[in-house]
N, C-alpha and C positions, 0 to 999 in steps of 0.2 A: 504494500500500500504506500502511496506517496513516494514512489521511487526506491523504497526499501527492498531488501532481498526477499525473494519468494520463500514461502514456508508452507509446510503441509499441515493441515488441520485434520485430526482423526474424528470421524463421526461414529457414534455408537450405533450398532444395528438395532432395528426396531422389531424384527421378526417377520414382518410382512409389509406389503405396499399399503395395507389398510391402516397401519399403525403410524402415528406421527411422532417425531422426535424434535428436540431443540438442541442447538449447540451454540456456544458463545466463545469468542476469542477476543483478545485485546491486542492492540498494537500501539507502540509509543506515538504520541502526536508529533507531527512535523509541520513546520511553517508552510503556508501556501495551500494551494488546491491539492487534493489527493485523488487518486484513482484506485478503485478496488476491482480486482479481477478474480473470478472463480473459474478454475480450469480443471480438467480431468485429463491427466497425462497418460502416455502409453504404459508406464510402469505402475499406474494406480490400479487398485482392484475394487470390486464392488460396483454398485449402481447407485446413482444419486439423483434424487428428484427434489430440486430446490424450488419451493413455492414462494418464498419471500426472503429478502435480505434487508436487515435494518442496520443502519450506520448511525451511531450516536456521537455527539461531541464528547471529547474527553473533559472530565470535570477540572476546573481550574482550582489550584490551591494545593 
């Protein structure tokens, strides 16, 4: 995010496509505009169905 190094986020299995799960991760804030990319690489396993992605501002202080 924001020009930082890519990193992998592990998602817990839900057991079926009918079960929903949530996952959260944090990244250090950087000055200026940021870009978030979610990718599935050739070496990744499993299937992912992302229905929403929420980005929140980092709390100040």
